[in-house]
C-alpha positions as CSV (number, residue, x, y, z in Angstrom):
1,M,60.9,32.0,37.2
2,V,62.7,31.5,40.6
3,M,62.0,35.4,41.1
4,R,58.1,35.4,40.1
5,M,58.1,32.3,42.7
6,R,59.5,34.5,45.2
7,R,57.5,37.3,44.5
8,S,54.2,35.2,44.4
9,L,55.2,33.7,47.9
10,F,56.1,37.2,49.3
11,L,52.6,38.4,48.1
12,D,50.4,35.6,49.2
13,K,52.1,36.0,52.9
14,S,51.3,39.7,53.1
15,L,47.8,39.2,52.1
16,L,47.5,37.1,55.3
17,H,48.2,40.0,57.2
18,D,46.2,42.5,55.1
19,P,43.8,40.8,53.0
20,H,42.0,44.2,52.2
21,D,45.1,45.0,50.0
22,R,43.6,45.3,46.6
23,D,46.8,46.3,44.6
24,S,48.4,43.0,46.5
25,W,45.7,40.8,45.2
26,A,45.9,42.3,41.8
27,Q,49.7,41.7,41.5
28,L,49.6,38.2,42.9
29,L,46.8,37.1,40.4
30,E,48.7,38.7,37.6
31,L,51.8,36.3,38.4
32,V,50.0,33.3,38.6
33,R,47.8,33.8,35.4
34,Q,51.4,33.4,33.3
35,H,51.2,29.7,34.1
36,R,48.6,27.1,33.2
37,P,45.4,26.8,35.5
38,T,45.6,25.1,38.7
39,P,43.1,24.2,41.5
40,E,45.7,26.7,43.5
41,Q,45.0,29.5,41.2
42,R,41.3,28.7,41.1
43,Q,41.1,28.9,45.0
44,L,43.2,32.3,45.1
45,I,40.7,33.9,42.5
46,E,37.8,32.5,44.7
47,R,39.5,34.2,47.7
48,A,39.9,37.6,46.0
49,L,36.3,37.7,45.0
50,T,35.5,36.8,48.7
51,Q,37.4,40.1,49.3
52,F,36.1,42.1,46.7
53,P,32.8,40.8,45.4
54,G,31.7,42.7,41.8
55,D,35.4,43.8,41.6
56,I,35.7,43.4,37.5
57,L,39.2,42.6,37.5
58,F,38.9,39.5,39.7
59,I,35.8,38.5,37.8
60,E,37.5,38.8,34.4
61,A,40.2,36.8,36.1
62,A,37.7,34.1,37.1
63,L,36.5,34.1,33.3
64,D,39.6,33.5,32.1
65,M,40.3,30.8,34.4
66,A,36.9,29.1,33.1
67,L,37.7,29.6,29.6
68,A,41.0,28.0,30.0
69,G,39.6,25.2,32.2
70,G,36.7,24.6,29.3
71,A,33.8,25.8,31.6
72,F,32.2,27.5,28.6
73,K,28.9,27.9,30.3
74,K,30.3,29.2,33.4
75,A,32.5,31.6,31.2
76,T,29.2,33.3,29.7
77,H,27.7,33.9,32.9
78,L,30.9,35.5,34.5
79,A,31.1,37.5,30.9
80,Q,27.6,38.8,31.2
81,E,28.1,39.7,35.0
82,I,31.0,41.9,33.7
83,L,28.7,43.3,30.8
84,R,26.1,44.4,33.4
85,H,28.7,46.6,35.1
86,D,30.3,47.8,32.2
87,A,28.1,47.4,28.8
88,I,31.3,48.4,26.5
89,H,33.8,46.3,28.2
90,V,35.5,44.8,25.0
91,A,37.4,42.0,26.4
92,A,34.1,40.7,28.3
93,Q,32.2,41.2,24.9
94,E,35.1,38.9,22.9
95,K,35.1,36.2,25.8
96,L,31.4,36.2,25.8
97,I,31.2,35.2,22.0
98,A,34.6,32.8,22.6
99,A,33.0,30.9,25.1
100,H,29.6,30.0,23.3
101,L,31.9,29.2,20.0
102,A,34.3,27.0,22.1
103,H,31.4,25.3,23.1
104,L,30.3,24.9,19.6
105,R,33.4,23.6,18.4
106,K,33.1,20.9,21.1
107,Q,29.7,19.7,19.7
108,V,30.9,19.6,16.2
109,K,33.9,17.5,17.6
110,A,31.5,15.3,18.9
111,G,29.3,15.1,16.0
112,R,26.4,16.7,17.2
113,L,25.6,19.5,14.6
114,D,22.2,20.0,16.1
115,L,23.7,21.0,19.4
116,A,26.3,23.2,17.6
117,R,23.3,24.9,15.8
118,K,21.8,25.8,19.2
119,E,25.1,26.8,20.4
120,L,25.4,29.1,17.4
121,Q,21.8,30.4,18.2
122,L,22.6,31.3,21.6
123,G,25.8,33.0,20.6
124,Q,24.0,35.0,18.1
125,A,21.3,35.8,20.8
126,A,24.1,37.0,23.2
127,K,25.8,39.1,20.4
128,Q,22.5,41.1,19.7
129,K,22.2,41.8,23.5
130,W,25.5,42.5,24.4
131,V,27.6,43.2,21.4
132,R,27.0,46.3,19.3
133,Q,29.8,45.7,16.2
134,T,30.1,42.9,13.6
135,S,31.1,39.5,15.3
136,Y,33.3,38.1,12.5
137,P,34.0,34.7,14.8
138,L,30.5,34.3,14.7
139,M,30.2,34.7,11.0
140,A,33.1,32.3,10.1
141,C,31.6,29.7,12.5
142,Q,28.0,30.1,11.2
143,S,29.5,29.3,7.4
144,L,31.6,26.7,8.7
145,L,28.5,25.1,10.5
146,E,26.3,25.3,7.3
147,L,29.1,23.7,5.3
148,L,29.3,20.6,7.7
149,E,25.2,20.7,7.9
150,S,24.9,20.4,3.9
151,G,27.2,17.6,3.8
152,D,28.8,19.4,0.9
153,A,32.3,18.2,0.4
154,A,33.2,21.5,-1.8
155,A,34.8,24.5,0.7
156,N,35.3,26.8,-2.4
157,R,31.3,27.2,-2.6
158,V,31.3,28.8,0.4
159,E,30.2,32.2,0.1
160,I,32.4,35.2,1.9
161,T,30.3,37.7,2.5
162,V,31.0,41.1,4.5
163,P,28.8,43.6,5.6
164,E,28.5,46.3,3.4
165,G,31.4,49.4,3.6
166,S,33.7,46.9,5.6
167,T,37.4,47.5,5.0
168,A,40.3,45.8,3.5
169,S,41.3,45.0,7.2
170,Q,38.2,43.5,8.0
171,Q,37.9,41.5,4.7
172,L,41.0,40.1,5.7
173,E,39.9,39.1,9.1
174,L,37.0,37.2,8.0
175,L,39.3,35.1,5.7
176,F,41.8,34.6,8.5
177,L,39.0,33.4,10.9
178,L,37.3,30.9,8.4
179,A,40.7,29.6,8.0
180,L,41.6,29.4,11.8
181,E,38.2,27.9,12.7
182,A,38.2,25.4,9.9
183,G,41.2,24.1,11.8
184,R,40.0,24.1,15.5
185,M,36.4,22.6,14.3
186,Q,38.7,20.0,12.6
187,I,37.3,20.3,8.9
188,P,38.4,17.7,6.7
189,S,42.0,18.7,5.6
190,Q,41.2,18.9,1.9
191,Q,38.3,21.7,2.8
192,R,40.5,23.5,5.4
193,L,43.2,23.9,2.4
194,V,40.7,25.7,0.5
195,F,40.3,28.3,3.2
196,T,44.1,28.5,4.1
197,K,44.7,29.0,0.1
198,R,42.2,32.1,0.0
199,L,43.6,33.7,3.2
200,E,47.5,32.9,1.5
201,Q,46.6,34.3,-1.8
202,H,45.1,37.5,-0.1
203,L,48.1,38.0,1.8
204,R,50.4,37.5,-1.2
205,K,47.8,39.9,-3.5
206,E,46.0,42.2,-1.5
207,C,47.4,42.9,1.6
208,R,49.2,46.1,2.8
209,K,51.2,47.0,5.9
210,T,48.3,48.4,7.8
211,D,46.0,45.0,7.0
212,F,49.2,42.8,8.0
213,L,49.1,44.9,11.5
214,H,45.8,44.2,12.2
215,L,46.0,40.6,11.1
216,M,49.0,40.3,14.1
217,T,46.6,42.0,16.3
218,L,44.0,39.2,15.6
219,V,46.7,36.9,16.1
220,S,47.5,38.1,19.2
221,R,43.9,38.0,20.8
222,Q,43.2,35.1,19.4
223,Q,46.0,33.4,21.1
224,A,44.7,34.9,24.4
225,I,41.1,33.8,23.7
226,A,41.4,30.1,22.7
227,G,44.8,28.9,22.6
228,K,47.4,28.7,19.8
229,T,47.5,25.0,18.6
230,A,45.4,25.8,15.6
231,L,46.3,29.1,15.3
232,L,50.1,28.2,15.1
233,E,49.3,25.2,12.6
234,L,47.6,27.9,10.3
235,L,50.3,30.6,10.8
236,Q,53.3,27.9,10.2
237,S,51.4,27.1,6.7
238,L,51.4,30.7,5.9
239,R,55.3,31.7,6.7
240,T,56.4,32.2,3.2
241,A,53.5,34.6,2.8
242,L,54.2,36.4,6.1
243,N,58.1,36.6,5.5
244,R,57.5,39.1,2.8
245,F,56.1,42.0,5.3
246,A,59.2,42.0,7.1
247,T,60.9,44.2,4.5
248,E,58.0,46.9,5.1
249,T,59.2,50.0,7.1
250,Y,58.0,50.1,10.8
251,Q,58.3,52.6,13.7
252,R,60.6,50.7,16.1
253,E,57.7,50.3,18.6
254,E,55.8,48.2,16.0
255,M,58.7,46.2,15.2
256,E,59.4,45.2,18.6
257,R,55.6,44.2,19.4
258,L,55.9,41.9,16.1
259,C,59.2,40.5,17.2
260,D,57.7,39.8,20.7
261,L,54.6,37.9,19.4
262,L,56.3,36.0,17.0
263,Y,58.9,35.0,19.7
264,R,55.8,34.1,22.2
265,L,53.8,31.9,19.9
266,P,56.8,30.7,18.6
267,L,56.8,31.2,14.8
268,L,60.4,31.0,14.2
269,P,60.7,31.0,10.6
270,V,59.0,34.5,10.4
271,L,60.5,35.9,13.3
272,A,64.1,35.3,11.9
273,A,63.0,37.2,8.8
274,F,61.8,40.2,11.1
275,A,64.6,40.0,13.3
276,K,67.2,40.1,10.5
277,A,65.2,43.3,9.1
278,A,65.3,45.2,12.2
279,Q,69.1,44.2,12.7
280,R,69.8,45.9,9.5
281,R,67.9,49.1,10.7
282,W,68.6,49.2,14.3
283,S,72.2,47.6,14.3
284,G,74.0,47.1,17.7
285,L,70.7,46.4,19.9
286,P,71.0,43.7,21.7
287,V,67.1,42.8,21.8
288,W,67.5,42.2,17.8
289,T,70.4,39.6,18.5
290,F,68.4,38.0,21.0
291,Y,65.7,37.4,18.5
292,T,68.0,36.3,15.7
293,V,69.7,33.6,18.0
294,Y,66.5,32.5,19.2
295,A,64.9,31.9,15.8
296,K,67.7,29.7,15.0
């Protein structure tokens, strides 16, 4: 922490002497983006954009700041600005949809289902214009909004329809997002439980190692895009089902990525299972000892 602060101060001072040093701007922004948004960070990003207007790296930093600060309309404009420069920028596509869905959740929590429906339509229009691939987050939120609009208390009546030709991993993705968004949209607990149980059953009976790795990639992306409160709550309820994947055979790099993600969440009971399995296979490495001790 102290070293990061010292490095930030050094880079900030160096930019006073050479404000056109793009690499120093990029390094400084990467350091400050590791913390919660502050007015100082916002000013820093604005300074960077003044020096490098139209630079996608700094526009994306402003986009992340807008999402983290709840400025959803600004986030959609910034995402579209990136996509006008680079139409296949995957992160900008995801964050564009994420901004619309964050605003949708806000309207749902306020009891304004009419405005939530309008935001869903805006998200669908943005998807049609900018995003070619299927948007499972949009599909999940549409299903949940329809459930709320119908006033039907039976969540088990929600149809789960995946596009024709979808893979097993994509089916798992939709189940995961339904359970996750039910928590984020504060769907009543009994209804949320239905989606969680569906996901848990799929993890226990149908999920393979490749599907699990895809799921953990989704977890990492969702944490980066929309925070982790509801995400961690969902994963805690699934820890027994997730633990069984610790006994799969992974490459060392895969296991390191999994443990790092579980550490950052933090999902300690599952981290303990994976660290123990890693120690059995690659004994004597300090990294596995660290994760094991931390998980306790």
